[in-house]
C-alpha positions as CSV (number, residue, x, y, z in Angstrom):
1,M,0.0,0.0,0.0
2,T,3.0,2.3,0.3
3,H,2.8,3.1,-3.4
4,L,-0.3,5.1,-2.6
5,L,1.8,7.7,-0.9
6,D,4.2,8.3,-3.8
7,D,4.4,11.8,-5.3
8,P,5.3,12.8,-8.9
9,V,8.4,14.9,-9.4
10,S,6.8,17.2,-12.0
11,D,3.8,19.5,-11.3
12,P,0.7,18.7,-13.4
13,L,-1.2,21.8,-12.2
14,S,-1.4,23.4,-15.7
15,L,-2.9,20.1,-17.1
16,Y,-5.6,20.1,-14.4
17,R,-6.5,23.7,-15.2
18,Y,-7.1,22.8,-18.9
19,R,-9.6,20.2,-17.9
20,D,-11.3,22.2,-15.1
21,G,-11.4,25.3,-17.3
22,I,-13.9,23.6,-19.7
23,S,-16.7,24.2,-17.2
24,A,-15.8,27.9,-17.1
25,V,-16.1,28.1,-20.8
26,D,-19.5,26.5,-20.8
27,L,-20.8,28.8,-18.1
28,L,-19.6,31.8,-20.0
29,A,-21.2,30.5,-23.2
30,V,-24.5,30.2,-21.3
31,G,-24.3,33.8,-20.0
32,I,-23.6,35.1,-23.5
33,S,-25.7,32.9,-25.8
34,H,-28.6,31.8,-23.7
35,L,-29.1,34.6,-21.2
36,D,-27.6,37.5,-23.1
37,F,-26.6,38.5,-19.6
38,F,-24.1,41.2,-20.5
39,T,-26.4,43.1,-22.8
40,W,-29.1,43.1,-20.1
41,L,-26.7,44.1,-17.3
42,A,-25.4,47.0,-19.5
43,D,-28.7,48.7,-19.1
44,H,-29.8,47.3,-15.8
45,P,-27.1,47.3,-13.1
46,S,-28.6,45.0,-10.5
47,T,-28.4,43.3,-7.2
48,F,-27.8,39.6,-6.8
49,A,-31.5,39.0,-6.0
50,A,-32.7,41.0,-9.0
51,I,-30.4,39.0,-11.3
52,T,-31.8,35.7,-10.1
53,A,-35.3,36.9,-10.3
54,H,-35.0,38.4,-13.8
55,F,-33.4,35.3,-15.4
56,G,-35.2,32.8,-13.3
57,I,-32.0,31.1,-12.2
58,H,-31.0,29.4,-8.9
59,P,-29.0,31.4,-6.3
60,R,-26.2,28.8,-5.8
61,P,-25.1,28.5,-9.5
62,T,-25.8,32.2,-10.0
63,D,-23.2,33.0,-7.2
64,V,-20.7,30.7,-9.0
65,M,-21.5,32.4,-12.4
66,L,-21.0,35.9,-11.0
67,T,-17.8,34.9,-9.2
68,L,-16.5,33.6,-12.5
69,F,-17.4,36.7,-14.4
70,T,-15.8,38.9,-11.7
71,A,-12.6,36.8,-11.9
72,Q,-12.6,37.2,-15.7
73,G,-12.8,41.0,-15.4
74,L,-16.3,41.1,-17.0
75,V,-18.4,42.4,-14.0
76,Q,-17.7,44.3,-10.8
77,Q,-19.8,45.0,-7.7
78,N,-20.3,48.5,-6.3
79,G,-22.7,49.4,-3.6
80,G,-24.4,46.0,-3.7
81,C,-25.0,46.2,-7.5
82,F,-23.3,44.3,-10.3
83,H,-22.0,46.4,-13.2
84,L,-20.3,45.6,-16.5
85,T,-16.6,46.4,-16.8
86,L,-15.4,48.2,-19.9
87,R,-14.2,44.9,-21.4
88,A,-17.7,43.3,-21.2
89,R,-19.4,46.6,-22.3
90,E,-17.3,46.7,-25.5
91,H,-17.1,43.0,-26.4
92,L,-20.1,41.2,-24.9
93,N,-22.8,43.8,-25.3
94,A,-25.2,43.6,-28.3
95,G,-25.1,47.4,-28.5
96,S,-21.4,47.5,-29.2
97,R,-19.8,47.4,-32.7
98,W,-17.1,45.1,-31.2
99,N,-19.6,42.6,-29.8
100,L,-18.2,39.0,-29.8
101,A,-21.4,37.3,-28.8
102,P,-22.0,35.8,-32.3
103,Y,-18.6,34.2,-32.1
104,F,-19.9,32.2,-29.1
105,S,-23.2,31.2,-30.8
106,S,-21.8,28.0,-32.1
107,M,-21.5,26.7,-28.5
108,K,-25.1,27.3,-27.7
109,D,-26.4,23.8,-28.5
110,R,-23.4,21.9,-27.2
111,Q,-24.7,19.3,-24.7
112,P,-22.3,20.5,-21.9
113,T,-23.5,24.0,-22.4
114,L,-27.2,22.9,-22.3
115,D,-26.4,20.9,-19.1
116,M,-24.9,24.1,-17.6
117,L,-28.0,26.0,-18.4
118,K,-30.1,23.3,-16.6
119,V,-27.8,23.7,-13.6
120,L,-28.4,27.4,-13.5
121,K,-32.2,26.9,-13.8
122,T,-32.5,24.1,-11.2
123,G,-29.6,24.5,-8.9
124,K,-29.0,20.7,-9.2
125,P,-25.5,19.4,-10.2
126,A,-25.3,17.7,-13.6
127,N,-24.1,14.1,-13.2
128,F,-21.1,12.7,-15.0
129,G,-22.0,13.4,-18.7
130,S,-25.8,13.2,-18.1
131,F,-28.3,15.4,-16.3
132,D,-30.7,12.5,-15.8
133,P,-29.7,10.5,-12.7
134,Q,-31.5,7.4,-13.9
135,A,-29.7,7.5,-17.3
136,W,-26.4,7.9,-15.5
137,A,-27.2,4.9,-13.2
138,Q,-28.0,2.8,-16.2
139,A,-24.9,3.9,-18.0
140,M,-22.9,2.8,-15.0
141,Q,-23.9,-0.7,-15.7
142,R,-22.0,-0.7,-18.9
143,P,-18.3,-1.8,-18.4
144,D,-17.0,0.9,-20.8
145,F,-18.7,3.8,-19.1
146,A,-18.0,2.4,-15.6
147,A,-14.3,2.2,-16.5
148,Q,-14.3,5.8,-17.8
149,F,-16.0,7.1,-14.7
150,T,-13.7,5.2,-12.4
151,A,-10.6,6.4,-14.2
152,A,-11.8,10.0,-13.9
153,M,-12.4,9.7,-10.1
154,D,-9.1,7.9,-9.6
155,C,-6.7,10.1,-11.5
156,R,-7.2,13.2,-9.3
157,G,-7.2,11.2,-6.1
158,I,-4.0,9.4,-7.0
159,L,-2.3,12.8,-7.0
160,L,-4.2,14.5,-4.2
161,G,-4.6,11.5,-1.9
162,P,-1.0,11.4,-0.7
163,A,-1.0,15.1,0.1
164,L,-4.3,14.8,2.0
165,A,-3.0,11.7,3.9
166,K,0.2,13.6,4.9
167,A,-1.7,16.7,6.0
168,L,-4.2,15.0,8.2
169,D,-3.2,14.0,11.7
170,L,-5.4,10.9,12.4
171,S,-3.2,9.4,15.1
172,Q,-6.0,9.8,17.7
173,H,-8.7,8.2,15.5
174,T,-9.5,4.6,14.8
175,A,-12.2,4.5,12.2
176,L,-12.8,6.8,9.3
177,L,-15.9,7.1,7.1
178,D,-15.2,8.5,3.6
179,I,-18.6,10.0,2.7
180,A,-19.5,9.8,-1.0
181,G,-15.9,8.6,-1.4
182,G,-16.2,7.6,-5.1
183,S,-13.6,5.1,-6.1
184,G,-12.1,5.0,-2.6
185,I,-8.7,6.3,-3.5
186,Y,-8.7,8.8,-0.7
187,A,-9.7,6.2,1.9
188,C,-6.9,3.9,0.5
189,A,-4.3,6.7,0.8
190,L,-5.4,7.5,4.4
191,A,-5.2,3.8,5.3
192,A,-1.7,3.5,3.8
193,K,-0.5,6.5,5.9
194,N,-2.2,5.3,9.1
195,P,-1.7,1.5,9.6
196,H,-3.9,1.7,12.8
197,L,-6.9,3.2,10.9
198,R,-10.0,1.3,9.7
199,T,-11.6,3.1,6.7
200,T,-14.9,2.7,5.0
201,V,-16.3,4.3,1.8
202,L,-19.9,5.3,1.8
203,E,-21.4,5.3,-1.7
204,R,-24.8,4.7,-3.4
205,P,-25.3,2.0,-5.9
206,P,-24.0,1.4,-8.5
207,V,-20.9,3.3,-7.5
208,D,-20.4,1.1,-4.4
209,R,-19.7,-1.8,-6.7
210,I,-17.1,0.2,-8.7
211,A,-15.5,1.3,-5.4
212,T,-15.2,-2.3,-4.3
213,E,-13.4,-3.2,-7.5
214,C,-11.1,-0.1,-7.3
215,I,-10.1,-0.8,-3.7
216,A,-9.3,-4.4,-4.6
217,K,-7.0,-3.2,-7.5
218,Q,-5.1,-1.0,-5.0
219,G,-4.6,-4.0,-2.8
220,C,-6.5,-2.4,0.1
221,T,-9.4,-4.8,0.6
222,D,-8.3,-5.9,4.0
223,R,-8.1,-2.3,5.2
224,V,-10.8,-0.5,3.3
225,S,-14.5,-1.6,3.1
226,V,-17.5,-0.2,1.3
227,H,-20.9,0.6,2.8
228,A,-23.9,1.1,0.4
229,G,-26.2,4.0,1.2
230,D,-27.7,7.4,0.2
231,I,-26.4,10.4,2.1
232,F,-29.7,12.1,1.9
233,A,-32.2,9.3,2.2
234,D,-30.4,7.2,4.8
235,P,-28.8,8.0,8.2
236,L,-25.1,7.9,8.2
237,P,-23.7,4.7,9.7
238,T,-22.3,4.8,13.2
239,G,-19.1,3.2,14.6
240,F,-16.7,5.9,13.2
241,D,-14.9,8.6,15.0
242,V,-14.0,10.8,12.0
243,H,-15.8,11.7,8.8
244,L,-14.2,12.8,5.5
245,W,-16.1,15.0,3.1
246,S,-13.9,15.2,0.0
247,N,-15.2,17.3,-2.9
248,V,-18.9,16.7,-1.9
249,L,-20.3,19.8,-0.3
250,H,-19.7,22.2,-3.1
251,D,-22.5,20.5,-5.1
252,W,-25.3,21.4,-2.8
253,D,-27.1,24.5,-1.4
254,E,-26.4,25.9,2.1
255,A,-29.6,24.2,3.4
256,D,-28.5,20.8,2.1
257,V,-24.9,21.3,3.4
258,R,-26.3,22.1,6.9
259,R,-28.5,19.0,6.7
260,L,-25.6,16.8,5.7
261,L,-23.3,18.2,8.4
262,A,-26.1,17.7,11.0
263,K,-26.3,14.1,10.0
264,S,-22.6,13.9,10.4
265,D,-22.7,15.4,13.8
266,A,-25.5,13.0,14.9
267,A,-23.5,9.9,13.8
268,L,-20.2,10.9,15.4
269,P,-19.2,10.4,19.0
270,R,-19.1,13.6,21.1
271,R,-15.5,14.9,21.6
272,P,-15.2,18.2,23.5
273,H,-13.1,20.9,21.8
274,R,-12.6,18.8,18.7
275,D,-14.6,18.6,15.4
276,P,-14.0,15.1,14.0
277,R,-14.8,16.1,10.4
278,C,-12.3,16.6,7.6
279,I,-13.6,18.8,4.8
280,H,-11.4,18.5,1.7
281,Q,-12.8,20.9,-0.8
282,R,-11.7,22.5,-4.0
283,R,-12.1,26.2,-4.2
284,K,-13.8,26.3,-7.6
285,N,-17.7,26.4,-7.7
286,R,-18.0,27.3,-4.0
287,P,-21.1,29.5,-3.1
288,A,-20.6,32.5,-0.9
289,A,-22.4,30.9,1.9
290,H,-19.9,28.0,1.9
291,R,-16.9,30.3,1.7
292,R,-17.4,31.5,5.2
293,I,-17.1,27.9,6.4
294,F,-14.0,27.0,4.4
295,R,-12.0,30.3,4.3
296,A,-9.7,29.4,7.3
297,A,-9.0,26.0,5.9
298,D,-8.2,27.4,2.5
299,E,-5.5,29.7,3.9
300,H,-3.7,26.8,5.4
301,H,-4.3,24.6,2.4
302,R,-2.9,27.2,0.0
303,G,0.3,27.6,2.1
304,E,0.7,23.9,2.3
305,M,0.3,23.4,-1.4
306,L,2.9,26.1,-2.1
307,F,5.3,24.3,0.2
308,H,4.8,21.0,-1.5
309,R,5.1,22.6,-4.9
310,R,8.5,24.1,-3.9
311,V,9.6,20.6,-2.8
312,S,8.6,19.2,-6.1
313,H,10.4,21.9,-8.1
314,L,13.5,21.3,-6.0
315,L,13.4,17.6,-6.7
316,E,13.0,18.2,-10.5
317,R,15.8,20.7,-10.4
318,T,18.0,18.1,-8.8
319,R,17.1,15.5,-11.4
320,L,18.1,17.9,-14.2
321,R,21.3,19.2,-12.8
322,L,22.8,16.0,-11.2
323,A,23.1,12.4,-12.2
324,G,23.5,8.9,-10.8
325,A,24.2,8.3,-7.1
326,Q,24.8,12.0,-6.4
327,A,21.2,12.9,-7.6
328,H,19.8,10.0,-5.6
329,R,21.5,11.1,-2.4
330,R,20.4,14.7,-2.9
331,R,16.8,13.8,-3.6
332,A,16.7,11.5,-0.5
333,R,18.0,14.3,1.6
334,I,15.3,16.7,0.3
335,H,12.6,14.1,1.1
336,R,13.9,13.6,4.6
337,R,13.9,17.3,5.4
338,A,10.4,17.9,3.9
339,E,9.0,14.9,5.8
340,A,10.6,16.0,9.1
341,L,8.9,19.4,8.7
342,I,5.6,17.9,7.9
343,R,5.7,15.5,10.9
344,S,6.7,18.4,13.3
345,R,3.9,20.7,12.2
346,K,1.8,21.8,9.2
347,P,4.0,23.4,6.6
348,K,3.5,27.0,5.5
349,A,4.1,28.9,2.2
350,S,7.0,30.7,3.8
351,D,8.8,27.6,4.9
352,R,12.2,26.8,3.3
353,L,14.3,23.6,3.3
354,R,17.8,23.9,4.5
355,I,20.0,21.8,2.3
356,R,23.8,21.9,2.6
357,G,23.7,25.2,4.5
358,R,21.4,26.9,2.0
359,D,17.7,27.7,2.3
360,W,15.5,26.6,-0.6
């Protein structure tokens, strides 16, 4: 199981951004081609509530959309109202001679763009390649689709699982429930890092069957089990003293998040001055109501990731500049220093590794 804690030497962040950026493109295409959002906002600077009411769209994805448009430099908020920036007024407004909206019209009928429009209208997340949950469940019975879905879940977790396992101190816990844990890759990494820990993946059918197969392929069947259940319809199983919510809560409204966390609280044993829940959450697509919950954790996570990225760059630099036994010794020394810092406390963005009398 130790292979589950290996890290790559190179940094794949740019490749992940290409893939994750597709959703941003589809959301922008919906705003331009389906809502004609920027033309309307040019004449009607509006509050958040007025925008949702006018377009008949759900607050949670609307918050995501406005966050994206703000980050892209297309809208700005002043005095509680959203306004167009000069860029959007000149290039995404039907009244402008430089309007680029027709250039986006070819994306209007793409299935991912239509799915994104449904997300805006309903507030419900689109399932993997299909907005219909029943069609998705039926597709999961096909070996080819199941294999594609499993590979997509696994590839991110194989990279992020080791970092998560090293960041979490689970020495005082004995049993972890990975809620909506997908393929089980995070549970496997945590089990590999913590030999004393019993881990279980909670997933609804048919994903529970896929998770069982994936866990077996990782050689973790004796340490990681699977429990079939629905996080909304069923109570969470008891017998665990820590819960992991990894990339789950961002899909739901604040009311649903509170409901899920209340279930988590009811199923966990009482421990004064300690919250036995681990929330592993990507920053993208996070509504404003959720950001208050996760802001403190984000600050730590960002510093930690910068530290790990610096270690990866130092390892890559060593590989390129040195060769043979000398490179192997230097890389081993880097690993030892980084691991020592991680064991002693949580690393920060400002941390440096002292190698041969020099700070890196």
